[in-house]
C-alpha positions in Angstrom: 138.0 62.5 -121.4 141.1 61.6 -123.3 142.9 64.3 -125.2 144.8 63.8 -128.5 148.2 64.4 -126.8 147.5 61.4 -124.6 146.7 59.0 -127.4 149.2 56.7 -129.1 148.0 55.7 -132.5 149.4 52.6 -134.2 151.1 51.1 -131.1 151.0 47.4 -130.2 147.8 46.2 -128.5 147.8 44.4 -125.2 144.9 42.0 -125.5 142.1 42.9 -123.1 143.9 46.0 -121.8 142.1 49.0 -120.4 142.9 52.7 -120.6 142.5 55.1 -117.7 138.9 55.8 -118.4 137.5 52.2 -118.4 137.6 51.8 -122.1 138.7 48.3 -123.1 141.3 48.0 -125.9 141.6 44.6 -127.6 142.0 42.9 -131.0 139.2 41.0 -132.6 139.8 38.4 -135.3 137.7 39.2 -138.4 138.2 36.8 -141.3 141.8 37.2 -142.5 142.6 40.3 -140.4 142.5 41.4 -136.8 140.8 44.7 -136.0 141.9 46.8 -133.0 138.8 48.0 -131.1 138.1 50.3 -128.3 134.9 49.6 -126.4 132.8 50.5 -123.4 129.5 49.4 -122.0 129.6 45.7 -122.6 126.1 44.3 -122.4 124.4 47.5 -123.6 122.7 48.2 -126.9 125.2 47.7 -129.7 126.7 50.8 -131.5 129.5 50.7 -134.0 131.5 53.8 -134.7 133.5 53.9 -138.0 136.3 56.4 -138.5 137.4 58.0 -141.8 140.2 57.7 -144.3 143.6 57.8 -142.4 141.7 58.1 -139.2 141.6 55.8 -136.2 139.4 54.5 -133.4 140.8 57.3 -131.3 138.5 59.7 -133.2 135.8 58.4 -131.0 137.4 56.9 -127.9 136.8 59.9 -125.7 133.1 59.5 -126.2 132.8 55.8 -125.4 132.3 56.2 -121.7 129.5 58.7 -122.2 127.8 56.4 -124.7 128.2 53.5 -122.2 126.6 55.6 -119.5 123.6 56.1 -121.9 123.2 52.3 -122.1 125.2 51.6 -125.3 127.9 49.0 -125.9 129.9 51.4 -128.0 132.7 49.9 -130.1 135.2 51.9 -132.2 137.5 49.8 -134.5 140.5 50.7 -136.5 139.6 49.7 -140.1 142.0 47.3 -141.7 145.1 49.2 -142.8 144.6 51.8 -140.1 145.9 52.4 -136.5 146.7 49.1 -134.8 144.7 46.8 -137.0 146.2 44.3 -139.5 147.8 45.9 -142.6 147.9 43.4 -145.5 150.8 44.1 -147.8 148.9 44.2 -151.1 146.6 46.8 -152.6 144.0 44.2 -153.6 143.3 43.6 -149.9 141.6 47.0 -149.6 138.3 48.3 -150.9 135.2 50.0 -149.4 133.3 46.7 -150.0 135.9 44.8 -147.9 135.7 47.4 -145.1 131.9 47.0 -145.1 132.4 43.2 -144.9 134.8 43.7 -142.0 132.2 45.8 -140.2 129.5 43.2 -140.5 132.0 40.4 -139.6 133.0 42.4 -136.5 129.3 42.7 -135.5 129.1 38.9 -135.9 132.2 38.4 -133.8 130.7 40.6 -131.0 127.5 38.6 -131.0 125.4 41.4 -132.4 122.4 40.3 -134.5 121.2 44.0 -134.6 123.2 47.2 -134.0 123.3 50.9 -134.8 126.2 52.3 -136.8 127.8 55.7 -137.1 130.1 56.4 -140.0 132.4 59.4 -140.3 133.7 60.6 -143.7 135.0 57.4 -145.4 133.4 55.5 -142.5 130.2 57.0 -143.7 130.7 55.4 -147.2 131.3 52.1 -145.3 128.2 52.6 -143.2 126.1 53.2 -146.3 127.3 49.9 -147.8 126.5 48.2 -144.6 123.0 49.7 -144.6 122.4 48.8 -148.2 123.6 45.3 -147.7 122.1 44.5 -144.3 119.4 47.1 -143.5 117.5 44.4 -141.6 120.3 44.3 -139.0 120.4 48.0 -138.3 118.6 49.7 -135.4 119.9 53.2 -136.5 122.1 54.8 -139.0 124.2 58.0 -138.5 126.1 59.5 -141.5 128.5 62.2 -140.4 130.4 64.6 -142.7 130.3 62.2 -145.6 129.1 61.9 -149.2 127.1 59.5 -151.3 129.4 59.2 -154.4 132.5 60.5 -156.1 134.3 63.3 -154.3 134.6 66.3 -156.6 136.8 68.4 -154.3 139.8 66.1 -154.7 142.2 67.2 -157.5 142.9 64.2 -159.7 146.4 65.3 -160.5 147.3 65.8 -156.9 145.7 62.5 -155.9 147.7 60.6 -158.6 150.9 62.3 -157.4 150.1 61.3 -153.8 149.5 57.7 -154.8 152.8 57.5 -156.8 154.7 59.1 -153.9 153.3 56.7 -151.3 153.9 53.7 -153.5 157.5 54.7 -154.2 158.5 56.2 -150.8 156.0 55.2 -148.2 153.5 56.9 -146.0 156.0 58.8 -143.8 157.3 60.6 -146.9 153.8 61.5 -147.9 153.1 62.8 -144.3 156.3 64.9 -144.5 155.2 66.4 -147.8 151.6 67.1 -146.6 152.7 68.7 -143.3 151.8 72.3 -143.4 149.8 72.1 -146.6 146.1 73.1 -146.6 143.3 70.9 -147.8 139.6 71.6 -148.5 139.0 70.2 -145.0 141.1 72.8 -143.3 138.3 75.0 -142.1 138.4 77.9 -139.6 137.1 75.5 -137.0 139.9 73.1 -137.7 142.6 75.8 -137.6 141.2 77.1 -134.3 141.3 73.6 -132.8 144.9 73.1 -133.8 145.8 76.4 -132.2 143.8 75.8 -129.0 144.1 72.0 -128.3 147.5 70.8 -127.4 148.6 67.8 -129.4 145.9 67.9 -132.0 148.2 68.6 -134.9 150.4 65.7 -133.8 147.3 63.5 -133.3 146.3 63.9 -137.0 149.9 63.4 -138.2 150.2 60.2 -136.1 147.0 58.8 -137.6 148.2 59.4 -141.1 151.6 57.8 -140.4 149.9 54.7 -138.9 148.0 54.1 -142.2 149.1 51.4 -144.6 150.6 52.8 -147.8 148.8 49.9 -149.6 145.4 51.0 -148.3 146.2 54.7 -149.2 147.1 53.8 -152.7 144.2 51.4 -153.2 141.4 53.6 -151.8 142.3 57.2 -152.8 141.8 56.8 -156.5 138.4 55.1 -155.9 137.1 58.2 -154.2 137.3 60.1 -157.5 135.0 57.7 -159.4 132.9 55.9 -156.8 129.5 54.7 -157.7 126.7 57.0 -156.5 124.7 55.4 -153.7 121.8 58.0 -153.5 119.2 55.8 -155.2 120.1 52.9 -153.0 119.7 55.1 -150.0 116.2 56.0 -151.2 115.3 52.3 -151.0 116.3 51.9 -147.3 113.3 51.0 -145.2 111.4 53.9 -143.8 111.4 52.1 -140.4 115.2 52.6 -140.1 115.9 55.7 -138.0 118.6 57.9 -139.6 120.6 61.0 -138.8 122.8 63.0 -141.1 125.3 65.2 -139.3 127.6 67.8 -141.0 129.6 70.8 -139.8 128.4 74.1 -141.2 132.0 74.8 -142.5 132.4 71.4 -144.1 131.8 72.8 -147.6 132.7 69.6 -149.6 130.0 67.6 -147.8 127.2 70.1 -147.0 125.2 69.6 -150.2 125.7 65.8 -150.2 124.5 65.7 -146.6 121.4 67.6 -147.5 120.7 65.2 -150.5 121.2 62.1 -148.3 118.9 63.5 -145.6 116.2 64.1 -148.3 116.8 60.7 -149.9 116.6 58.6 -146.7 113.0 58.4 -145.6 112.5 60.0 -142.2 116.1 61.1 -141.9 117.0 64.1 -139.7 119.6 66.6 -140.8 121.7 68.3 -138.1 124.1 71.0 -139.2 126.6 71.7 -136.4 127.5 75.3 -136.1 131.2 76.5 -135.9 132.4 73.1 -137.0 134.2 71.6 -140.0 134.9 68.0 -141.0 135.3 66.7 -137.4 132.5 68.2 -135.3 133.1 65.8 -132.4 136.3 67.7 -131.8 135.5 71.1 -133.2 132.1 71.7 -131.5 131.8 68.7 -129.2 128.8 69.9 -127.1 126.6 70.6 -130.1 127.7 67.4 -131.8 127.0 65.3 -128.6 123.6 67.0 -128.2 122.6 66.1 -131.7 123.9 62.5 -131.5 122.6 61.7 -128.0 119.1 63.0 -128.8 119.0 60.8 -131.9 120.2 57.8 -129.9 117.6 58.4 -127.3 115.0 58.2 -130.0 116.5 55.0 -131.4 116.5 53.4 -127.9 112.8 54.1 -127.4 111.8 53.1 -130.9 
């Protein structure tokens, strides 16, 4: 599998290029933007993997081969404003609704009438909007370390200061200020991973620096007062298989994960031990066991 120190985030894309593990990297035109995607298993059952705020497709690329071996056409895009995808130069080009539209348009561009979707953190917000808007197209829904409404663990004063800084001085200045500072997501599992996995700290820093300052300034304030989606999740069809995954140390999202698992009919909740906000890195074996078991059920449903 790839390791974070082997990943270049935000570099130019060679159309149709391949990495050392058989994962195809290419750009896909989606409306007024191009999304950089990593994919494996073309011809398999469609699975879309959506990363979080200031994340990148590389949050999932090391799992694409294994998903392909399991019969899935696994596609991990960079959201607009992230990684190597298009970065429009105005803040009104960014919203969660637009990211959800991008995800559906990407599925169309890939020729998918039906697909399963996994959303991590902010990608989970996007996946919920996709499910609410187009549940009839989904074969499965995975919500991973995410919430269903406003994020109460973000300090409004600090968020406003970060937005002003990134507007005035750019994303690199913000990254320099945040380097070494702790956040509610800096769990023991996260700190252990940074100490034990070479390049992981640089991996996170590179993803942040590859994020559009316009996206950052547009989306961060919206996390503080987002509409609650819990009632809409209750109305999802009971025939839609759903899995809610959360690390046992991911305190900001534990209770919201339990509420979503209760709200979505038939949803399964998997709490990953010894993991924080990114269990695919922090406890990969337990995360993979939970995800692959769910996908096996989706495949046979």
